[in-house]
N, C-alpha and C positions, 0 to 999 in steps of 0.2 A: 545354408542356401538363402540367398536374398530374394525378396519378392518386391514388386513395385506396388507402392501404396497409392490408392486412388487420390487424386488431388483434393477431392472434397473432404477428406479426413482432416487435413491441416489447412484451415482457412485463416487468413490474416484478419485480426479483429478490425472492425470499423467504428466501434463505439467504446466509450469508457465512462466509468463513474468512480467517485471516491467514497470510501466508507471508513469508519473507525469505531472502535469499541474498547471498553475496559471492564474489568471484573475482578472479584475475589472468588476463590473457590476452595474446595477440599484439598486440592493439590495444585501444583503449577499447571499440569495438563488440564485439570478441570477449569481452572481460571482462564487459561488460553481458549478452551472450548467455549466457555460462556462469553468471552470477549468476541469471538467469531459470531456467536448467535446474536449478540447485541449489535454487531456491525451488519447483520443481515446475510451472512455467508456461512452460517453454522452447519447447514445440511448439505454442503458441497464438498467436492474433492479439490482442494487447492493445488494448482500447478504453479510453482514459483518461477517467475520470469526474471530475466535480467532487466535492464532499465531503459528500454527503448519503446517509445510510443510510435506506432506505425504512422507514416505520412497520411495526412487527411483524416485521421481518426477524430470523431466528434464526441464531445461530452454530452451525456444524457443524464437524466435523473436516475437515481438507483432504482433497479427493477427487482422483482421477485425472481430468483433463479430457481429453476426446477430442482427438487431434491436429487442428490446423487450426481449432479452435473460435474463434468471436469471443467474447472474454472481457472482460467489464466489470470494470475494476479502478480503484481510487484508489491511486496509488502515489507513492513518493519514491525517487529514485535519484541517484547521483552517480558520476562517474568521475574518474580522475586518472592522470597519468603521472609524477608526482613521487615518486621513490624514497623509501620509508619514510614517506610522508604517511599519516595516519590518516583514513579516510573513514567516515562513518556515515550511515545512512538509517533513518528510523522513521516509522511510522504509528500513530495512536491513534483509537479510536472512543469517543464518548460515547453511552452507551445511556440514553435517558430513562426516568424512572420511569413516565410515562404512555406506554404502548405504542401509542397512537394518534398520537403525535407522531414526527416524523423524528429519527433520531440524527444525530450530526455526526462526520465523519471529518476528521482533519488529517494533513498530510504534512510532513515536515521532513528536510532533508539538510544535512550539514556536511562541510567539508574542513579538514584542518590543525588538528584539535582539539588543545587544549593539555592536555586531561585524558584519562586512559585508565583505564577505558573512557570514551568520550565521553558527554556529557550529552544526546544527541539524543532518547532516549526520554523522559527527564524533561521536556525542553523541549516535545516534541510533546503530552505529556499536559497540560501547562500551557496550551497553545494550545486544547485541547479544552475545558478548564474555562472559559477566557475566552469562547470562542465560544458555549458553551451558556448562559453567564450573559447574553450579549447577546440570546439568543433567549428568555430567561426560562424555561428548561427545567431542571427538577430532574434531576440525574444519579443514576441507579441504580448504574452502574459505568462504569469506563473500562478498555478492553482495548487493549493495545499490543504491538508487536513491533518489533525493530530488527535491523540487520545492521551489523557493523563490520569493517573490513579495513585492513591495513597494506600499502601498495603495494610490490610488488617490481618489476614491469615496467609494465603498465597494469592499474590496479585499478578495481573497481566494487562498489557496494553497491546493494541493491534491497530494499524492504519494501512490502508491498501488502495491501490489503483486496480480496479476490476476491469478486465477487457472482455468485450462481447462482440459477436459477429452481427 
């Protein structure tokens, strides 16, 4: 039996901010958890989103999210247990000139980069440019963030666009 959900349960985000973290840990999951803590979202329940920024969404400085919150995020992450391997995760947002149009978020991670620092952030910004071109949307600006880590035990990187109401 289906029931109607009150509209207030699903609100379209109006604000966003970017976060990133990296860590080593006892296991890949512990490293990922610590990367989330370092990014400021470790005590939340992440809800992974696809890659659309709602029209008119405004950037804010990172805020403290109440513990246990259901947190919508578009994110990139990677883990590894290969000693000395370089990991990188990055996200980028294309903000359109026309604020009535949706923006575009792209996520990218790489392992074993041959360059240091890795090119993940440059690569993900190029992905945004390409995606916005396919949508025929003029870009006002591109915002990005990345995390890089050299593995010692179990390593992880995490970069995200956090959305908030």
